[in-house]
C-alpha positions as CSV (number, residue, x, y, z in Angstrom):
1,X,-21.3,-0.1,17.5
2,X,-23.9,-0.8,14.8
3,X,-26.3,1.5,16.8
4,X,-24.4,4.4,15.4
5,X,-26.8,5.9,12.8
6,X,-24.1,6.4,10.2
7,X,-23.4,2.6,10.2
8,X,-26.8,1.2,11.1
9,X,-27.9,0.7,7.5
10,X,-24.8,-1.0,6.2
11,X,-25.4,-4.3,4.5
12,X,-22.9,-7.0,5.4
13,X,-21.2,-10.0,3.8
14,X,-19.3,-12.5,5.8
15,X,-19.6,-10.2,8.9
16,X,-18.2,-7.2,7.2
17,X,-19.7,-4.2,5.3
18,X,-20.3,-4.9,1.6
19,X,-18.5,-1.7,0.9
20,X,-15.3,-3.5,2.0
21,X,-15.6,-5.9,-0.9
22,X,-16.3,-3.1,-3.4
23,X,-13.0,-1.5,-2.2
24,X,-11.4,-5.0,-2.2
25,X,-12.2,-5.5,-5.9
26,X,-11.3,-1.9,-6.9
27,X,-7.9,-2.2,-5.2
28,X,-7.4,-5.7,-6.5
29,X,-7.7,-4.5,-10.1
30,X,-5.7,-1.3,-9.5
31,X,-2.9,-3.5,-8.0
32,X,-3.2,-5.9,-11.0
33,X,-2.4,-2.9,-13.2
34,X,0.4,-1.6,-11.0
35,X,2.2,-4.8,-10.1
36,X,1.7,-6.2,-13.6
37,X,3.5,-3.2,-15.0
38,X,6.1,-3.3,-12.3
39,X,6.9,-7.0,-13.0
40,X,8.1,-6.2,-16.5
41,X,9.3,-2.6,-16.1
42,X,13.0,-3.3,-15.3
43,X,13.1,-6.2,-17.7
44,X,11.8,-4.0,-20.5
45,X,14.3,-1.3,-19.6
46,X,17.3,-3.7,-19.7
47,X,16.2,-5.8,-22.7
48,X,18.2,-5.3,-25.9
49,X,16.9,-3.0,-28.6
50,X,17.2,-5.8,-31.2
51,X,15.2,-9.0,-31.6
52,X,11.6,-10.0,-31.7
53,X,10.7,-8.3,-28.4
54,X,13.0,-5.2,-28.1
55,X,13.4,-3.2,-25.0
56,X,15.2,0.1,-24.3
57,X,18.7,-1.4,-23.9
58,X,19.4,0.4,-20.6
59,X,22.2,-0.6,-18.3
60,X,21.1,-2.4,-15.1
61,X,22.2,0.6,-13.0
62,X,20.2,3.1,-15.0
63,X,17.2,0.8,-14.9
64,X,17.4,0.4,-11.1
65,X,17.7,4.2,-10.8
66,X,14.5,4.8,-12.8
67,X,12.8,2.1,-10.9
68,X,13.8,3.7,-7.6
69,X,12.6,7.2,-8.7
70,X,9.4,5.9,-10.2
71,X,8.3,3.7,-7.3
72,X,9.3,6.5,-4.9
73,X,7.2,9.2,-6.7
74,X,4.3,6.8,-7.0
75,X,3.9,6.8,-3.3
76,X,5.2,10.3,-2.4
77,X,2.4,11.6,-4.6
78,X,0.1,10.2,-1.9
79,X,0.9,13.3,0.3
80,X,-0.7,15.8,-2.2
81,X,-3.3,13.2,-2.9
82,X,-4.2,13.0,0.8
83,X,-4.3,16.8,1.1
84,X,-6.5,17.1,-2.0
85,X,-9.0,14.7,-0.3
86,X,-8.9,16.2,3.2
87,X,-9.3,19.8,2.1
88,X,-11.2,19.8,-1.2
89,X,-12.7,16.6,-2.6
90,X,-13.1,14.0,0.1
91,X,-11.6,10.5,-0.3
92,X,-14.4,9.1,-2.5
93,X,-14.0,11.7,-5.3
94,X,-10.2,11.5,-5.0
95,X,-10.2,7.8,-5.7
96,X,-12.5,8.3,-8.7
97,X,-10.1,11.0,-10.1
98,X,-7.1,8.7,-9.4
99,X,-8.7,5.9,-11.3
100,X,-9.1,8.1,-14.4
101,X,-5.5,9.1,-14.3
102,X,-4.5,5.4,-14.0
103,X,-6.6,4.3,-16.9
104,X,-5.1,6.9,-19.1
105,X,-1.5,6.2,-17.9
106,X,-1.6,2.5,-18.5
107,X,-3.4,2.9,-21.8
108,X,-0.7,5.3,-23.0
109,X,2.1,2.9,-21.9
110,X,0.8,0.5,-24.5
111,X,1.8,2.9,-27.3
112,X,5.3,2.1,-28.6
113,X,6.9,5.6,-28.5
114,X,9.4,7.3,-26.1
115,X,6.9,10.1,-25.3
116,X,4.3,7.6,-24.4
117,X,6.6,5.8,-21.9
118,X,7.3,8.9,-19.8
119,X,3.8,10.3,-20.1
120,X,2.3,7.0,-19.0
121,X,4.6,6.8,-16.0
122,X,3.7,10.4,-15.0
123,X,-0.1,9.8,-15.2
124,X,0.3,6.6,-13.2
125,X,2.2,8.6,-10.5
126,X,-0.7,11.1,-10.3
127,X,-3.3,8.3,-10.3
128,X,-1.7,6.3,-7.5
129,X,-1.2,9.4,-5.5
130,X,-4.9,10.2,-5.6
131,X,-6.2,6.6,-5.2
132,X,-3.8,4.8,-2.9
133,X,-4.1,6.7,0.4
134,X,-7.7,7.5,0.0
135,X,-9.1,4.0,-0.7
136,X,-7.2,2.7,2.3
137,X,-8.7,5.5,4.4
138,X,-12.2,4.6,3.2
139,X,-11.6,1.0,4.4
140,X,-11.1,2.3,7.9
141,X,-14.1,4.6,7.6
142,X,-16.4,1.6,7.1
143,X,-16.0,0.7,10.8
144,X,-17.0,2.7,13.8
145,X,-14.4,3.7,16.4
146,X,-13.4,0.8,18.5
147,X,-14.8,-1.8,16.2
148,X,-12.8,-5.0,16.7
149,X,-13.4,-6.0,13.1
150,X,-11.2,-3.2,11.7
151,X,-7.9,-5.1,11.8
152,X,-9.4,-8.2,10.1
153,X,-11.0,-5.9,7.6
154,X,-7.6,-4.6,6.6
155,X,-6.3,-8.2,6.3
156,X,-9.2,-9.0,3.9
157,X,-8.5,-5.8,2.0
158,X,-4.8,-6.7,1.9
159,X,-5.7,-10.0,0.4
160,X,-7.4,-8.2,-2.5
161,X,-4.2,-6.2,-3.1
162,X,-2.2,-9.3,-3.4
163,X,-4.8,-11.3,-5.4
164,X,-4.4,-8.7,-8.1
165,X,-0.6,-8.8,-7.7
166,X,-0.5,-12.6,-8.0
167,X,-2.6,-12.8,-11.1
168,X,-0.9,-9.8,-12.8
169,X,2.7,-11.0,-12.3
170,X,1.8,-14.2,-14.1
171,X,-0.5,-12.9,-16.8
172,X,1.2,-9.6,-17.6
173,X,4.6,-11.1,-17.1
174,X,4.0,-13.9,-19.6
175,X,2.5,-11.6,-22.2
176,X,5.2,-9.0,-21.7
177,X,8.1,-11.4,-22.0
178,X,6.8,-13.7,-24.7
179,X,4.4,-11.6,-26.9
180,X,5.5,-8.0,-26.4
181,X,6.3,-5.6,-23.7
182,X,3.7,-3.1,-24.8
183,X,1.0,-5.8,-25.0
184,X,1.8,-6.5,-21.3
185,X,1.4,-2.8,-20.5
186,X,-1.9,-2.8,-22.4
187,X,-3.1,-5.8,-20.4
188,X,-2.3,-4.0,-17.1
189,X,-4.4,-1.1,-18.4
190,X,-7.4,-3.3,-19.1
191,X,-7.3,-4.4,-15.4
192,X,-7.4,-0.8,-14.3
193,X,-10.5,-0.1,-16.4
194,X,-12.3,-3.1,-14.8
195,X,-11.3,-1.7,-11.4
196,X,-12.7,1.8,-12.2
197,X,-16.0,0.3,-13.5
198,X,-16.3,-1.8,-10.3
199,X,-15.8,1.3,-8.1
200,X,-18.4,3.3,-10.0
201,X,-20.9,0.5,-9.8
202,X,-20.4,0.0,-6.0
203,X,-21.1,3.6,-5.0
204,X,-24.4,2.7,-3.4
205,X,-22.5,0.7,-0.8
206,X,-20.2,3.6,0.0
207,X,-22.6,6.5,0.6
208,X,-21.4,7.2,4.2
209,X,-17.6,6.9,3.7
210,X,-15.1,9.0,1.9
211,X,-17.0,12.3,2.0
212,X,-15.4,15.6,2.8
213,X,-15.3,16.0,6.6
214,X,-17.4,19.1,7.8
215,X,-18.1,20.6,11.2
216,X,-21.1,19.5,13.2
217,X,-23.2,22.5,11.9
218,X,-22.5,21.4,8.3
219,X,-20.0,24.2,7.6
220,X,-16.5,23.7,6.3
221,X,-13.9,22.9,8.9
222,X,-11.4,25.5,9.8
223,X,-8.2,23.8,8.7
224,X,-4.8,25.3,8.5
225,X,-3.6,26.3,5.0
226,X,-0.6,23.9,5.4
227,X,1.9,25.4,3.0
228,X,1.5,29.1,4.2
229,X,1.2,28.0,7.8
230,X,4.7,26.5,7.6
231,X,6.0,30.1,7.7
232,X,3.7,31.3,10.4
233,X,4.8,29.1,13.3
234,X,8.3,28.8,14.9
235,X,8.4,25.0,15.1
236,X,7.3,24.3,11.6
237,X,9.5,27.1,10.1
238,X,12.5,25.7,12.0
239,X,11.9,22.2,10.8
240,X,11.5,23.4,7.2
241,X,14.6,25.5,7.2
242,X,16.8,22.8,8.7
243,X,15.7,20.3,6.2
244,X,15.8,22.8,3.3
245,X,19.3,23.8,4.2
246,X,20.3,20.1,3.9
247,X,18.8,20.1,0.4
248,X,21.3,22.7,-0.7
249,X,24.2,20.5,0.4
250,X,22.7,17.4,-1.2
251,X,22.1,19.4,-4.4
252,X,25.8,20.3,-4.6
253,X,27.1,16.9,-3.7
254,X,24.7,14.5,-5.3
255,X,22.9,16.5,-8.0
256,X,19.8,18.5,-8.5
257,X,17.4,15.5,-8.4
258,X,18.4,14.5,-4.9
259,X,18.4,18.1,-3.8
260,X,14.9,18.6,-5.1
261,X,13.9,15.4,-3.2
262,X,15.2,16.7,0.1
263,X,13.5,20.0,-0.5
264,X,10.3,18.1,-1.0
265,X,10.9,16.3,2.2
266,X,11.4,19.8,3.9
267,X,7.9,20.8,2.9
268,X,6.5,17.5,4.1
269,X,8.3,18.0,7.5
270,X,6.9,21.5,7.7
271,X,3.3,20.4,6.9
272,X,3.7,17.5,9.4
273,X,4.6,20.0,12.1
274,X,1.6,22.3,11.2
275,X,-0.8,19.3,11.5
276,X,0.9,18.3,14.8
277,X,0.3,21.8,16.1
278,X,-3.3,21.7,14.9
279,X,-4.2,18.9,17.3
280,X,-5.1,18.8,21.0
281,X,-2.9,17.1,23.5
282,X,-4.3,13.6,22.9
283,X,-4.1,14.1,19.1
284,X,-0.6,15.3,19.3
285,X,0.6,12.2,21.2
286,X,-1.1,10.0,18.6
287,X,0.3,12.0,15.6
288,X,3.8,11.7,17.1
289,X,3.5,8.0,17.5
290,X,2.3,7.7,13.9
291,X,5.3,9.8,12.6
292,X,7.7,7.5,14.5
293,X,6.1,4.5,12.8
294,X,7.1,5.9,9.4
295,X,10.8,5.4,10.3
296,X,10.1,1.6,10.6
297,X,8.2,1.7,7.3
298,X,11.1,3.3,5.4
299,X,13.5,0.6,6.6
300,X,11.0,-2.2,5.8
301,X,10.2,-1.1,2.3
302,X,13.7,-0.1,1.5
303,X,14.6,-3.8,2.0
304,X,11.4,-5.4,0.7
305,X,11.4,-3.5,-2.6
306,X,14.5,-5.3,-3.8
307,X,11.9,-7.7,-5.2
308,X,11.0,-5.5,-8.2
309,X,14.6,-4.6,-9.0
310,X,17.6,-6.5,-7.8
311,X,15.9,-9.8,-7.1
312,X,13.9,-9.6,-10.3
313,X,17.2,-9.3,-12.4
314,X,18.8,-11.9,-10.1
315,X,16.0,-14.3,-11.0
316,X,16.5,-13.6,-14.7
317,X,20.3,-13.7,-14.9
318,X,21.6,-15.9,-12.0
319,X,18.8,-18.4,-11.2
320,X,18.3,-21.7,-12.9
321,X,14.7,-21.3,-14.2
322,X,14.3,-24.7,-15.8
323,X,11.6,-26.7,-14.3
324,X,10.9,-30.1,-15.9
325,X,11.8,-28.8,-19.3
326,X,9.8,-25.6,-18.9
327,X,11.6,-22.3,-18.6
328,X,9.9,-20.3,-15.8
329,X,9.6,-16.6,-16.8
330,X,11.6,-14.5,-14.4
331,X,8.7,-12.1,-13.9
332,X,6.6,-14.9,-12.4
333,X,8.6,-14.7,-9.2
334,X,6.9,-11.3,-8.7
335,X,3.7,-13.4,-8.0
336,X,5.3,-15.6,-5.3
337,X,5.0,-12.9,-2.6
338,X,1.3,-12.3,-3.5
339,X,0.5,-16.0,-3.5
340,X,2.0,-16.4,-0.1
341,X,0.0,-13.5,1.2
342,X,-3.2,-15.1,0.0
343,X,-2.2,-18.3,1.8
344,X,-0.9,-16.7,5.0
345,X,-2.8,-13.5,5.5
346,X,-5.8,-15.0,7.3
347,X,-3.5,-17.2,9.4
348,X,-1.3,-14.3,10.5
349,X,-4.5,-12.3,11.4
350,X,-5.9,-15.3,13.4
351,X,-2.5,-15.7,15.1
352,X,-2.5,-12.2,16.5
353,X,-6.2,-12.7,17.6
354,X,-5.2,-15.9,19.4
355,X,-2.2,-14.1,20.9
356,X,-4.5,-11.5,22.3
357,X,-6.8,-14.1,23.9
358,X,-3.8,-15.4,25.7
359,X,-3.3,-12.1,27.4
360,X,-0.3,-11.2,25.3
361,X,-1.6,-8.3,23.3
362,X,1.3,-6.7,21.2
363,X,1.3,-3.1,20.1
364,X,1.2,-2.1,16.5
365,X,4.7,-0.7,16.6
366,X,6.0,-4.0,18.0
367,X,4.3,-6.0,15.2
368,X,5.8,-3.7,12.6
369,X,9.3,-4.1,14.2
370,X,8.9,-7.9,14.2
371,X,8.0,-7.7,10.5
372,X,11.3,-5.9,9.7
373,X,13.2,-8.6,11.6
374,X,11.5,-11.5,9.8
375,X,11.8,-9.9,6.4
376,X,15.5,-9.5,7.1
377,X,15.9,-13.2,7.7
378,X,14.8,-13.8,4.1
379,X,18.0,-12.2,2.8
380,X,20.0,-15.0,4.5
381,X,18.6,-17.4,1.9
382,X,19.8,-15.0,-0.9
383,X,23.2,-15.0,0.7
384,X,23.2,-18.8,0.4
385,X,21.9,-18.6,-3.2
386,X,24.8,-16.3,-4.2
387,X,27.3,-18.9,-2.9
388,X,26.0,-21.4,-5.5
389,X,26.7,-19.1,-8.5
390,X,30.1,-19.8,-10.1
391,X,32.0,-18.0,-12.8
392,X,34.7,-18.8,-15.4
393,X,37.9,-16.8,-15.9
394,X,36.1,-14.4,-18.2
395,X,33.4,-13.7,-15.7
396,X,30.7,-15.7,-17.4
397,X,28.3,-17.6,-15.3
398,X,29.0,-21.4,-15.2
399,X,26.4,-22.5,-12.6
400,X,23.3,-20.7,-11.5
401,X,21.6,-21.0,-8.1
402,X,18.4,-23.0,-7.5
403,X,15.1,-21.2,-7.6
404,X,14.1,-22.6,-4.2
405,X,16.3,-20.0,-2.5
406,X,14.2,-17.2,-4.1
407,X,11.0,-18.9,-3.0
408,X,12.3,-19.2,0.6
409,X,13.4,-15.5,0.6
410,X,10.0,-14.4,-0.6
411,X,8.3,-16.6,2.0
412,X,10.0,-14.8,4.9
413,X,9.5,-11.4,3.2
414,X,5.8,-12.2,3.0
415,X,5.5,-13.1,6.7
416,X,7.3,-9.9,7.6
417,X,5.1,-7.9,5.3
418,X,2.0,-9.4,6.9
419,X,3.2,-8.4,10.4
420,X,4.0,-4.8,9.3
421,X,1.9,-3.5,6.4
422,X,-1.8,-4.3,7.2
423,X,-1.2,-3.5,10.8
424,X,0.3,-0.1,9.8
425,X,-2.8,0.8,7.6
426,X,-5.2,0.0,10.4
427,X,-3.0,1.7,13.0
428,X,-3.1,5.0,11.0
429,X,-6.9,5.0,10.6
430,X,-7.2,4.5,14.4
431,X,-4.8,7.2,15.5
432,X,-5.0,10.0,12.9
433,X,-7.4,12.9,13.5
434,X,-10.5,12.4,11.2
435,X,-9.9,15.7,9.5
436,X,-6.4,14.7,8.5
437,X,-6.6,11.0,8.1
438,X,-6.1,11.0,4.3
439,X,-3.0,13.2,4.7
440,X,-1.6,10.8,7.4
441,X,-2.3,7.8,5.1
442,X,-0.6,9.7,2.3
443,X,2.4,10.3,4.6
444,X,2.6,6.6,5.3
445,X,2.7,5.8,1.6
446,X,5.3,8.6,1.1
447,X,7.4,6.8,3.7
448,X,6.9,3.7,1.6
449,X,8.0,5.7,-1.5
450,X,11.2,6.8,0.3
451,X,11.8,3.1,1.1
452,X,11.3,2.3,-2.6
453,X,14.0,4.9,-3.5
454,X,16.3,3.4,-0.9
455,X,15.7,0.0,-2.7
456,X,16.7,1.6,-6.0
457,X,19.9,3.1,-4.5
458,X,20.9,-0.3,-3.0
459,X,20.2,-1.9,-6.4
460,X,22.5,0.7,-8.2
């Protein structure tokens, strides 16, 4: 594989391209900023407006609703982010642009003003939409087709994501809860600036990846116009109209915001069919399998993302957080999943490698489905935890549950995540047509976003 001239000059570290570790560090700091902010977002929203560290005083239901919408849009924005990269910028420039939006967004969140809160969230949505699908696509681009190192490369990259998450939930969580919410938001922003500087410095190791795909003669590829082509083909128009009609019903029954969401899904369905029609027979089969995997992803993340909302508030209000005279900040539990990933990521990757040597190779879809099942087992521990909580006649809590139940739940959630998420990232870069790989990665993250919204609805 290394005889391929595009990959021949790559310098390596620990048997992988050095570019992997540049992307590892960039994503680590980006996730530091994202998960640090996420760890305190709901807590900031529900904290009272009085006291030394005032929040916004929202109800838990309203906080979960905003959390669901925000975490959904953060990932749904990956679809236009992927299209922007595939058609105009290339992944490398899209990641750079996303980093700028993120630095600005997190910086503005540190300002104590209502306009700053919503402006900051909006810029973070734009930034993640540009960065998230494209940096993952670049990881796949570091390896030639058929390179057996690709899956392990994604496990390494995934460890970077969770190293940032583990550090941030502890550091940002402590600062946010004990010093000031906006100081916590500011600390998250500093992490993003470090990530952006790392990415800029490491460009010399990324020269052959993330560039705009062109035809063999160097001319621009003849790609469909996507939005306009929805209305030119029978299949895409039918899919769009059916889903768009559903949006009208949802608009009337559930409100304009949900109607607009379904209308957005209608455009995504139409674009997905246009891209499917753009492929040859082999590509169409691969695209269809990829689309089917998105259904698994929605179910998985809809359950998993209870961590940032429902489980986060459960830790704060219904869990005994006293440990040897020290009160553990509730936000620290957001780091448990990330720490477990650092411990188990390599082991899970090695397990699947060992499984393959035994002649029992499992498909990517099977691994993702197993991940959903294992993650579901984690909620059995939360069921036991809820049985420990007792109330008096007035509804006040008398006894809280032990924190070990949360730890066990997060352990099974982590093993499930390791079976599903890194495998899905690698799976998409293998199957997606090169000219549309960023869009397909964006669609994966959009499915993640829909799962996040499901999590918010369950929390409400």
